[in-house]
Structure formats: C-alpha cells, structure tokens
N, CA, C, O and the ligand as a Tripos MOL2 file, in Angstrom:
@<TRIPOS>MOLECULE
protein
  221   219    56     0     0
PROTEIN
NO_CHARGES

@<TRIPOS>ATOM
      1 N          60.0830 -131.8210  146.0960 N.3       1 MET1
      2 CA         59.4600 -131.1500  147.2420 C.3       1 MET1
      3 C          59.3670 -129.6570  146.9450 C.2       1 MET1
      4 O          60.3090 -129.0520  146.4330 O.2       1 MET1
      5 N          58.2280 -129.0810  147.2740 N.am      2 ALA2
      6 CA         58.0700 -127.6600  147.0210 C.3       2 ALA2
      7 C          57.3240 -127.0130  148.1700 C.2       2 ALA2
      8 O          56.1380 -127.2650  148.3830 O.2       2 ALA2
      9 N          58.0150 -126.2030  148.8830 N.am      3 LEU3
     10 CA         57.3810 -125.4460  149.9610 C.3       3 LEU3
     11 C          56.8560 -124.1490  149.3590 C.2       3 LEU3
     12 O          57.4600 -123.5780  148.4510 O.2       3 LEU3
     13 N          55.7350 -123.6990  149.8760 N.am      4 SER4
     14 CA         55.1950 -122.4560  149.3360 C.3       4 SER4
     15 C          56.0580 -121.2840  149.7690 C.2       4 SER4
     16 O          56.4290 -121.1770  150.9370 O.2       4 SER4
     17 N          56.3780 -120.4010  148.8230 N.am      5 PRO5
     18 CA         57.2270 -119.2470  149.1580 C.3       5 PRO5
     19 C          56.5860 -118.3720  150.2280 C.2       5 PRO5
     20 O          57.2910 -117.7430  151.0170 O.2       5 PRO5
     21 N          55.2450 -118.3250  150.2610 N.am      6 GLU6
     22 CA         54.5620 -117.5220  151.2830 C.3       6 GLU6
     23 C          54.8360 -118.0950  152.6670 C.2       6 GLU6
     24 O          55.0730 -117.3550  153.6220 O.2       6 GLU6
     25 N          54.8010 -119.4270  152.7640 N.am      7 LEU7
     26 CA         55.0800 -120.0760  154.0450 C.3       7 LEU7
     27 C          56.5330 -119.8440  154.4510 C.2       7 LEU7
     28 O          56.8200 -119.4880  155.5940 O.2       7 LEU7
     29 N          57.4370 -120.0480  153.5120 N.am      8 VAL8
     30 CA         58.8680 -119.8910  153.8050 C.3       8 VAL8
     31 C          59.1500 -118.4770  154.3040 C.2       8 VAL8
     32 O          59.9550 -118.2820  155.2150 O.2       8 VAL8
     33 N          58.4760 -117.4820  153.6960 N.am      9 ALA9
     34 CA         58.7160 -116.0890  154.0730 C.3       9 ALA9
     35 C          58.2580 -115.8010  155.4970 C.2       9 ALA9
     36 O          58.7800 -114.8940  156.1460 O.2       9 ALA9
     37 N          57.2830 -116.5670  155.9870 N.am     10 LEU10
     38 CA         56.7310 -116.3350  157.3280 C.3      10 LEU10
     39 C          57.5500 -116.9950  158.4220 C.2      10 LEU10
     40 O          57.4420 -116.6180  159.5890 O.2      10 LEU10
     41 N          58.3560 -117.9590  158.0660 N.am     11 LEU11
     42 CA         59.0430 -118.7460  159.0900 C.3      11 LEU11
     43 C          60.1880 -117.9630  159.7140 C.2      11 LEU11
     44 O          60.9900 -117.3400  159.0190 O.2      11 LEU11
     45 N          60.2430 -118.0080  161.0250 N.am     12 VAL12
     46 CA         61.3730 -117.4380  161.7560 C.3      12 VAL12
     47 C          61.8400 -118.4890  162.7560 C.2      12 VAL12
     48 O          61.1260 -119.4440  163.0630 O.2      12 VAL12
     49 N          63.0290 -118.2940  163.2440 N.am     13 CYS13
     50 CA         63.5660 -119.1960  164.2530 C.3      13 CYS13
     51 C          62.7100 -119.1050  165.5190 C.2      13 CYS13
     52 O          62.4750 -118.0010  166.0090 O.2      13 CYS13
     53 N          62.2360 -120.2320  166.0620 N.am     14 PRO14
     54 CA         61.4100 -120.1730  167.2670 C.3      14 PRO14
     55 C          62.1990 -119.7310  168.5010 C.2      14 PRO14
     56 O          61.6080 -119.3300  169.5040 O.2      14 PRO14
     57 N          63.5050 -119.8000  168.4310 N.am     15 GLN15
     58 CA         64.3240 -119.4300  169.5860 C.3      15 GLN15
     59 C          64.6890 -117.9420  169.5860 C.2      15 GLN15
     60 O          64.5140 -117.2590  170.5950 O.2      15 GLN15
     61 N          65.1920 -117.4450  168.4620 N.am     16 CYS16
     62 CA         65.6740 -116.0600  168.4270 C.3      16 CYS16
     63 C          64.8070 -115.1440  167.5540 C.2      16 CYS16
     64 O          65.0430 -113.9380  167.4860 O.2      16 CYS16
     65 N          63.8050 -115.7230  166.8890 N.am     17 LYS17
     66 CA         62.9090 -114.9870  165.9770 C.3      17 LYS17
     67 C          63.6530 -114.3840  164.7930 C.2      17 LYS17
     68 O          63.1590 -113.4690  164.1340 O.2      17 LYS17
     69 N          64.8270 -114.9000  164.5360 N.am     18 GLY18
     70 CA         65.6100 -114.4120  163.4030 C.3      18 GLY18
     71 C          65.2230 -115.1230  162.1160 C.2      18 GLY18
     72 O          64.4680 -116.0950  162.1250 O.2      18 GLY18
     73 N          65.7530 -114.6210  161.0170 N.am     19 THR19
     74 CA         65.4350 -115.2300  159.7280 C.3      19 THR19
     75 C          66.2190 -116.5260  159.5550 C.2      19 THR19
     76 O          67.3090 -116.7020  160.1000 O.2      19 THR19
     77 N          65.6260 -117.4180  158.7820 N.am     20 LEU20
     78 CA         66.1930 -118.7400  158.5620 C.3      20 LEU20
     79 C          66.6710 -118.8690  157.1240 C.2      20 LEU20
     80 O          66.1320 -118.2360  156.2160 O.2      20 LEU20
     81 N          67.6770 -119.6880  156.9320 N.am     21 ASP21
     82 CA         68.1500 -120.0190  155.5920 C.3      21 ASP21
     83 C          67.5540 -121.3660  155.2020 C.2      21 ASP21
     84 O          67.7080 -122.3570  155.9150 O.2      21 ASP21
     85 N          66.8750 -121.3860  154.0660 N.am     22 LEU22
     86 CA         66.3310 -122.6420  153.5470 C.3      22 LEU22
     87 C          67.4460 -123.3890  152.8210 C.2      22 LEU22
     88 O          68.1490 -122.8210  151.9850 O.2      22 LEU22
     89 N          67.5960 -124.6660  153.1520 N.am     23 GLU23
     90 CA         68.6120 -125.4570  152.4570 C.3      23 GLU23
     91 C          68.2090 -125.5980  150.9830 C.2      23 GLU23
     92 O          67.0210 -125.6320  150.6620 O.2      23 GLU23
     93 N          69.1930 -125.6790  150.1000 N.am     24 PRO24
     94 CA         68.8850 -125.7080  148.6590 C.3      24 PRO24
     95 C          67.9210 -126.8340  148.2740 C.2      24 PRO24
     96 O          67.0870 -126.6530  147.3860 O.2      24 PRO24
     97 N          68.0230 -127.9780  148.9230 N.am     25 ALA25
     98 CA         67.1410 -129.0960  148.5870 C.3      25 ALA25
     99 C          65.8250 -129.0530  149.3570 C.2      25 ALA25
    100 O          65.0080 -129.9680  149.2540 O.2      25 ALA25
    101 N          65.6220 -127.9690  150.1410 N.am     26 GLU26
    102 CA         64.4050 -127.7970  150.9480 C.3      26 GLU26
    103 C          64.2040 -128.9390  151.9520 C.2      26 GLU26
    104 O          63.0780 -129.3580  152.2220 O.2      26 GLU26
    105 N          65.3070 -129.4250  152.4910 N.am     27 THR27
    106 CA         65.2510 -130.5060  153.4760 C.3      27 THR27
    107 C          65.3350 -129.9710  154.8980 C.2      27 THR27
    108 O          65.1700 -130.7280  155.8560 O.2      27 THR27
    109 N          65.5850 -128.7020  155.0430 N.am     28 GLY28
    110 CA         65.6730 -128.1340  156.3800 C.3      28 GLY28
    111 C          65.9110 -126.6360  156.3200 C.2      28 GLY28
    112 O          66.2540 -126.0690  155.2830 O.2      28 GLY28
    113 N          65.7150 -126.0240  157.4760 N.am     29 PHE29
    114 CA         65.9780 -124.6010  157.6400 C.3      29 PHE29
    115 C          67.0860 -124.4490  158.6650 C.2      29 PHE29
    116 O          67.1240 -125.1620  159.6680 O.2      29 PHE29
    117 N          67.9830 -123.5150  158.4040 N.am     30 VAL30
    118 CA         69.1130 -123.3030  159.3000 C.3      30 VAL30
    119 C          69.0200 -121.8990  159.8870 C.2      30 VAL30
    120 O          68.7990 -120.9240  159.1690 O.2      30 VAL30
    121 N          69.1940 -121.8110  161.2290 N.am     31 CYS31
    122 CA         69.3410 -120.5120  161.8760 C.3      31 CYS31
    123 C          70.8280 -120.2990  162.1290 C.2      31 CYS31
    124 O          71.4120 -120.9640  162.9850 O.2      31 CYS31
    125 N          71.4440 -119.3790  161.3940 N.am     32 PRO32
    126 CA         72.8920 -119.1570  161.5780 C.3      32 PRO32
    127 C          73.2080 -118.5860  162.9530 C.2      32 PRO32
    128 O          74.2870 -118.8420  163.4870 O.2      32 PRO32
    129 N          72.2930 -117.8190  163.5400 N.am     33 ALA33
    130 CA         72.5510 -117.2070  164.8460 C.3      33 ALA33
    131 C          72.5780 -118.2670  165.9490 C.2      33 ALA33
    132 O          73.4560 -118.2420  166.8110 O.2      33 ALA33
    133 N          71.6280 -119.1900  165.9250 N.am     34 CYS34
    134 CA         71.5430 -120.2260  166.9680 C.3      34 CYS34
    135 C          72.3220 -121.4740  166.5990 C.2      34 CYS34
    136 O          72.5200 -122.3470  167.4430 O.2      34 CYS34
    137 N          72.7610 -121.5750  165.3740 N.am     35 ARG35
    138 CA         73.4220 -122.7690  164.8650 C.3      35 ARG35
    139 C          72.5360 -124.0060  165.0860 C.2      35 ARG35
    140 O          72.9680 -125.0320  165.6120 O.2      35 ARG35
    141 N          71.2920 -123.8530  164.6620 N.am     36 LEU36
    142 CA         70.3310 -124.9480  164.7450 C.3      36 LEU36
    143 C          69.7760 -125.2170  163.3540 C.2      36 LEU36
    144 O          69.6380 -124.3150  162.5280 O.2      36 LEU36
    145 N          69.4640 -126.4870  163.1250 N.am     37 ARG37
    146 CA         68.8480 -126.8780  161.8530 C.3      37 ARG37
    147 C          67.4890 -127.4970  162.1620 C.2      37 ARG37
    148 O          67.3730 -128.4400  162.9460 O.2      37 ARG37
    149 N          66.4740 -126.9420  161.5280 N.am     38 PHE38
    150 CA         65.1130 -127.4380  161.7110 C.3      38 PHE38
    151 C          64.7490 -128.2900  160.5110 C.2      38 PHE38
    152 O          64.8320 -127.8200  159.3760 O.2      38 PHE38
    153 N          64.3490 -129.5340  160.7380 N.am     39 PRO39
    154 CA         64.0840 -130.4150  159.6020 C.3      39 PRO39
    155 C          62.7480 -130.1030  158.9310 C.2      39 PRO39
    156 O          61.8380 -129.5440  159.5430 O.2      39 PRO39
    157 N          62.6570 -130.4780  157.6590 N.am     40 VAL40
    158 CA         61.3840 -130.4570  156.9340 C.3      40 VAL40
    159 C          60.9950 -131.9170  156.7400 C.2      40 VAL40
    160 O          61.7160 -132.6870  156.1060 O.2      40 VAL40
    161 N          59.8440 -132.2860  157.2950 N.am     41 ARG41
    162 CA         59.3850 -133.6720  157.1990 C.3      41 ARG41
    163 C          58.0880 -133.7200  156.4170 C.2      41 ARG41
    164 O          57.0940 -133.1040  156.8020 O.2      41 ARG41
    165 N          58.1050 -134.4530  155.3240 N.am     42 GLU42
    166 CA         56.9160 -134.5830  154.4670 C.3      42 GLU42
    167 C          56.3550 -133.2100  154.1160 C.2      42 GLU42
    168 O          55.1480 -132.9720  154.1690 O.2      42 GLU42
    169 N          57.2810 -132.3100  153.7520 N.am     43 GLU43
    170 CA         56.9570 -130.9540  153.3020 C.3      43 GLU43
    171 C          56.4110 -130.0730  154.4240 C.2      43 GLU43
    172 O          55.8810 -128.9930  154.1610 O.2      43 GLU43
    173 N          56.5360 -130.5250  155.6720 N.am     44 ILE44
    174 CA         56.1050 -129.7040  156.8070 C.3      44 ILE44
    175 C          57.3510 -129.2980  157.5920 C.2      44 ILE44
    176 O          58.0480 -130.1560  158.1330 O.2      44 ILE44
    177 N          57.6330 -128.0060  157.6580 N.am     45 PRO45
    178 CA         58.7650 -127.5770  158.4800 C.3      45 PRO45
    179 C          58.4760 -127.8230  159.9640 C.2      45 PRO45
    180 O          57.4230 -127.4430  160.4760 O.2      45 PRO45
    181 N          59.4200 -128.4580  160.6330 N.am     46 VAL46
    182 CA         59.2660 -128.7570  162.0620 C.3      46 VAL46
    183 C          60.0130 -127.6830  162.8390 C.2      46 VAL46
    184 O          61.2250 -127.7680  163.0360 O.2      46 VAL46
    185 N          59.2650 -126.6620  163.2800 N.am     47 MET47
    186 CA         59.8940 -125.5000  163.9030 C.3      47 MET47
    187 C          59.8710 -125.6390  165.4290 C.2      47 MET47
    188 O          59.3000 -124.8060  166.1340 O.2      47 MET47
    189 N          60.4950 -126.6910  165.9120 N.am     48 LEU48
    190 CA         60.5570 -126.9390  167.3510 C.3      48 LEU48
    191 C          62.0140 -127.0140  167.7670 C.2      48 LEU48
    192 O          62.8040 -127.7460  167.1710 O.2      48 LEU48
    193 N          62.3650 -126.2480  168.7980 N.am     49 VAL49
    194 CA         63.7480 -126.2580  169.2680 C.3      49 VAL49
    195 C          64.1350 -127.6740  169.7090 C.2      49 VAL49
    196 O          65.2690 -128.1060  169.5060 O.2      49 VAL49
    197 N          63.1800 -128.3910  170.3150 N.am     50 ASP50
    198 CA         63.4640 -129.7620  170.7740 C.3      50 ASP50
    199 C          63.8030 -130.7070  169.6280 C.2      50 ASP50
    200 O          64.5320 -131.6810  169.8170 O.2      50 ASP50
    201 N          63.2780 -130.4230  168.4450 N.am     51 GLU51
    202 CA         63.5030 -131.2990  167.2880 C.3      51 GLU51
    203 C          64.6970 -130.8360  166.4540 C.2      51 GLU51
    204 O          65.1270 -131.5340  165.5360 O.2      51 GLU51
    205 N          65.2220 -129.6740  166.7720 N.am     52 ALA52
    206 CA         66.2870 -129.1080  165.9560 C.3      52 ALA52
    207 C          67.6070 -129.8250  166.2210 C.2      52 ALA52
    208 O          67.8370 -130.4070  167.2820 O.2      52 ALA52
    209 N          68.4520 -129.7520  165.2120 N.am     53 GLU53
    210 CA         69.7550 -130.4050  165.2730 C.3      53 GLU53
    211 C          70.8080 -129.3070  165.4260 C.2      53 GLU53
    212 O          70.7570 -128.2980  164.7220 O.2      53 GLU53
    213 N          71.7490 -129.4950  166.3300 N.am     54 LYS54
    214 CA         72.8300 -128.5100  166.4800 C.3      54 LYS54
    215 C          73.8190 -128.6670  165.3370 C.2      54 LYS54
    216 O          74.1940 -129.7790  164.9660 O.2      54 LYS54
    217 N          74.2350 -127.5280  164.7850 N.am     55 ILE55
    218 CA         75.2070 -127.5760  163.6770 C.3      55 ILE55
    219 C          76.4150 -126.7280  164.0230 C.2      55 ILE55
    220 O          77.3500 -126.6330  163.2280 O.2      55 ILE55
    221 ZN         67.7630 -118.6570  165.9910 Zn       56 ZN56
@<TRIPOS>BOND
     1     1     2 1
     2     2     3 1
     3     3     4 2
     4     3     5 am
     5     5     6 1
     6     6     7 1
     7     7     8 2
     8     7     9 am
     9     9    10 1
    10    10    11 1
    11    11    12 2
    12    11    13 am
    13    13    14 1
    14    14    15 1
    15    15    16 2
    16    15    17 am
    17    17    18 1
    18    18    19 1
    19    19    20 2
    20    19    21 am
    21    21    22 1
    22    22    23 1
    23    23    24 2
    24    23    25 am
    25    25    26 1
    26    26    27 1
    27    27    28 2
    28    27    29 am
    29    29    30 1
    30    30    31 1
    31    31    32 2
    32    31    33 am
    33    33    34 1
    34    34    35 1
    35    35    36 2
    36    35    37 am
    37    37    38 1
    38    38    39 1
    39    39    40 2
    40    39    41 am
    41    41    42 1
    42    42    43 1
    43    43    44 2
    44    43    45 am
    45    45    46 1
    46    46    47 1
    47    47    48 2
    48    47    49 am
    49    49    50 1
    50    50    51 1
    51    51    52 2
    52    51    53 am
    53    53    54 1
    54    54    55 1
    55    55    56 2
    56    55    57 am
    57    57    58 1
    58    58    59 1
    59    59    60 2
    60    59    61 am
    61    61    62 1
    62    62    63 1
    63    63    64 2
    64    63    65 am
    65    65    66 1
    66    66    67 1
    67    67    68 2
    68    67    69 am
    69    69    70 1
    70    70    71 1
    71    71    72 2
    72    71    73 am
    73    73    74 1
    74    74    75 1
    75    75    76 2
    76    75    77 am
    77    77    78 1
    78    78    79 1
    79    79    80 2
    80    79    81 am
    81    81    82 1
    82    82    83 1
    83    83    84 2
    84    83    85 am
    85    85    86 1
    86    86    87 1
    87    87    88 2
    88    87    89 am
    89    89    90 1
    90    90    91 1
    91    91    92 2
    92    91    93 am
    93    93    94 1
    94    94    95 1
    95    95    96 2
    96    95    97 am
    97    97    98 1
    98    98    99 1
    99    99   100 2
   100    99   101 am
   101   101   102 1
   102   102   103 1
   103   103   104 2
   104   103   105 am
   105   105   106 1
   106   106   107 1
   107   107   108 2
   108   107   109 am
   109   109   110 1
   110   110   111 1
   111   111   112 2
   112   111   113 am
   113   113   114 1
   114   114   115 1
   115   115   116 2
   116   115   117 am
   117   117   118 1
   118   118   119 1
   119   119   120 2
   120   119   121 am
   121   121   122 1
   122   122   123 1
   123   123   124 2
   124   123   125 am
   125   125   126 1
   126   126   127 1
   127   127   128 2
   128   127   129 am
   129   129   130 1
   130   130   131 1
   131   131   132 2
   132   131   133 am
   133   133   134 1
   134   134   135 1
   135   135   136 2
   136   135   137 am
   137   137   138 1
   138   138   139 1
   139   139   140 2
   140   139   141 am
   141   141   142 1
   142   142   143 1
   143   143   144 2
   144   143   145 am
   145   145   146 1
   146   146   147 1
   147   147   148 2
   148   147   149 am
   149   149   150 1
   150   150   151 1
   151   151   152 2
   152   151   153 am
   153   153   154 1
   154   154   155 1
   155   155   156 2
   156   155   157 am
   157   157   158 1
   158   158   159 1
   159   159   160 2
   160   159   161 am
   161   161   162 1
   162   162   163 1
   163   163   164 2
   164   163   165 am
   165   165   166 1
   166   166   167 1
   167   167   168 2
   168   167   169 am
   169   169   170 1
   170   170   171 1
   171   171   172 2
   172   171   173 am
   173   173   174 1
   174   174   175 1
   175   175   176 2
   176   175   177 am
   177   177   178 1
   178   178   179 1
   179   179   180 2
   180   179   181 am
   181   181   182 1
   182   182   183 1
   183   183   184 2
   184   183   185 am
   185   185   186 1
   186   186   187 1
   187   187   188 2
   188   187   189 am
   189   189   190 1
   190   190   191 1
   191   191   192 2
   192   191   193 am
   193   193   194 1
   194   194   195 1
   195   195   196 2
   196   195   197 am
   197   197   198 1
   198   198   199 1
   199   199   200 2
   200   199   201 am
   201   201   202 1
   202   202   203 1
   203   203   204 2
   204   203   205 am
   205   205   206 1
   206   206   207 1
   207   207   208 2
   208   207   209 am
   209   209   210 1
   210   210   211 1
   211   211   212 2
   212   211   213 am
   213   213   214 1
   214   214   215 1
   215   215   216 2
   216   215   217 am
   217   217   218 1
   218   218   219 1
   219   219   220 2
@<TRIPOS>SUBSTRUCTURE
     1 MET1         2 RESIDUE 1 A MET
     2 ALA2         6 RESIDUE 1 A ALA
     3 LEU3        10 RESIDUE 1 A LEU
     4 SER4        14 RESIDUE 1 A SER
     5 PRO5        18 RESIDUE 1 A PRO
     6 GLU6        22 RESIDUE 1 A GLU
     7 LEU7        26 RESIDUE 1 A LEU
     8 VAL8        30 RESIDUE 1 A VAL
     9 ALA9        34 RESIDUE 1 A ALA
    10 LEU10       38 RESIDUE 1 A LEU
    11 LEU11       42 RESIDUE 1 A LEU
    12 VAL12       46 RESIDUE 1 A VAL
    13 CYS13       50 RESIDUE 1 A CYS
    14 PRO14       54 RESIDUE 1 A PRO
    15 GLN15       58 RESIDUE 1 A GLN
    16 CYS16       62 RESIDUE 1 A CYS
    17 LYS17       66 RESIDUE 1 A LYS
    18 GLY18       70 RESIDUE 1 A GLY
    19 THR19       74 RESIDUE 1 A THR
    20 LEU20       78 RESIDUE 1 A LEU
    21 ASP21       82 RESIDUE 1 A ASP
    22 LEU22       86 RESIDUE 1 A LEU
    23 GLU23       90 RESIDUE 1 A GLU
    24 PRO24       94 RESIDUE 1 A PRO
    25 ALA25       98 RESIDUE 1 A ALA
    26 GLU26      102 RESIDUE 1 A GLU
    27 THR27      106 RESIDUE 1 A THR
    28 GLY28      110 RESIDUE 1 A GLY
    29 PHE29      114 RESIDUE 1 A PHE
    30 VAL30      118 RESIDUE 1 A VAL
    31 CYS31      122 RESIDUE 1 A CYS
    32 PRO32      126 RESIDUE 1 A PRO
    33 ALA33      130 RESIDUE 1 A ALA
    34 CYS34      134 RESIDUE 1 A CYS
    35 ARG35      138 RESIDUE 1 A ARG
    36 LEU36      142 RESIDUE 1 A LEU
    37 ARG37      146 RESIDUE 1 A ARG
    38 PHE38      150 RESIDUE 1 A PHE
    39 PRO39      154 RESIDUE 1 A PRO
    40 VAL40      158 RESIDUE 1 A VAL
    41 ARG41      162 RESIDUE 1 A ARG
    42 GLU42      166 RESIDUE 1 A GLU
    43 GLU43      170 RESIDUE 1 A GLU
    44 ILE44      174 RESIDUE 1 A ILE
    45 PRO45      178 RESIDUE 1 A PRO
    46 VAL46      182 RESIDUE 1 A VAL
    47 MET47      186 RESIDUE 1 A MET
    48 LEU48      190 RESIDUE 1 A LEU
    49 VAL49      194 RESIDUE 1 A VAL
    50 ASP50      198 RESIDUE 1 A ASP
    51 GLU51      202 RESIDUE 1 A GLU
    52 ALA52      206 RESIDUE 1 A ALA
    53 GLU53      210 RESIDUE 1 A GLU
    54 LYS54      214 RESIDUE 1 A LYS
    55 ILE55      218 RESIDUE 1 A ILE
    56 ZN56       221 GROUP 0 **** ****
C-alpha cells in the first residue's frame, strides 16, 4: 500500500485540526491529541470521527 506523500501531508484530524501520525504500515492515522485512530481502507483514508476508533 502506498499513500501519496502529498495527500498524507494535507491530512489533519477532522476533530481538532491537528497533525496526524501515519502508522508505519499505512493502515491508519492516529491523532495523539484526540486519541483517535482513523482507518485507511483500500488506500483511502477515512477521515470521519464517526468511523474513528478510540485508542
Ligand atoms: Zn484530533
């Protein structure tokens, strides 16, 4: 799986607008401030608070 670096650079947390940490395997993005994990499904980041997983 390869997400475009340009896309990754544009992504912010939809809740706090903070920067996200991309998981090493590119399976999700983590917002350390909100403690939410946003999944990547079929190479599409799902940036919805409703779909996010609490961590
Ligand atoms: Zn956040």
